[in-house]
N, C-alpha and C positions, 0 to 999 in steps of 0.2 A: 627163667634164666638160671643156669647152674652156677652156684657159688661154692668155691672150695676153701677150706681152711687147712693150711699146711703148717705143721709144727716143725720149725727148723732146729737143727742141732749142729754140733761140730762135725758130724758125719755126713752132712748135706754137701753134695758135690755138684759140679756144673752139669754133669750128664743127667742127674736126677732132676735138676731145675729145668734143663732143656726138654726132657720128656714131659714134664708137667706143662711147660709152655707150648709144646706141640699140641697136646690135647686141648689146651685152652683156646688156641688159635683156630683149631678146627671147629670146636663147639661154640666159640664166642662167649666163653664163660669168664667169670671173675675169680680171682684167687687172692686170699690174704695170707701172706707168709708171716706167721707169728714168731716172735723172738728172733727176728732177722739178724740181730746183733750176735747170735751164736754161730753164724756161718763164718768159716775161716776167711781171712782177708785175701788169701791166695785165690780163692774161688770167686770172690766178688768181682774181680776184673773181667772174668769170662762171663759172669752173669750180666755185668754192665754192657758188654758187647752184644749179648743176646737181646737185652732190652732195647738197646739202641737200634738194632736191626728191626725189631718189631715196631718201635715207634716211628722210624722212617718209612716203613712199608705202609703203616696206617695213614701217615700224613700224605703219602703219594697216592693213596687209595688203590694200592696194588690188590690184585685178585689172589696172588699166591706169594708165599714167603719160603725161603730156604732156611730151614732149621735142622741142625744135626745131619746135614747132607741130604735131606728130603725136601722136595717141593710139595708144600701142603697148602690147601685152601686157607685163605685168611679172612676171618670175620672181623669187622671193624668194631664190634662190641666188647672186645677183650679188655679186661681191667686187671691191673696188678697193684696190690696194696701190701704194705709191710707194717708190722708193729715192732717196737723196740722198747726195752725197759729204760726209763730215764736214769735210774740210779747207776747204770753201767757207765764206764768211762769210754765206751765205744764211740768212735767217730766214723760215720759213713763216708767212704771215699767220694771225692768230688764228682767223678763220672757217674756215680749212682744218685747223688743228691739232685742231679738235674731232672730225674724222672719222678721224684717224690716231693710232695708238699708237706711240711711238718704241721701236725695238728696235736694239740694237747687235750687230754681228757681229764676232767675233774668231776668230783661228786657234786650233784646239784644241791643247792640250798633250798630244801623243800619248804621251810618256813617263809622264806622270801618269796618263793613262787606262789604260795598260798596267799600271802599278803597282797601281791600284785593282782591275783585273780579276784580276791574279795573286793579290792579297791575298784577294779574295773566293773564289777557287778553292782557297785553303789552301796556297799555296806558301810555303816557309820563308824564302826570301830574295828577295822580290819586288822590292826596291829594286835589287839588283844585276842581276836578270834584265830589268828594264825599262830 
């Protein structure tokens, strides 16, 4: 399966997103749009419409979808993901929030993980060993 990583910027527009979406739907690939909070708010409403159209077509199990004026074959394995910086004051518009589930990433506590693994293996002093 093809996975794309697309770096977003304030120059990112709805036509660019549409072209990437067309390629994804034909190939059945996944894409992660990194720094999605950099996309201008005026562009996001069009992107929301495109994603809504894709989502409804997949739910209906359509064979084709009309994107950018073209009828293209639709693969049901398409996946769209976004990343955003937490420190930004950016709020994703409601029509886009419907398509994405928030997930927080943190650094793992390797000492605690080692403690759990050593405890599970039956070591007598896992705390000191970890």
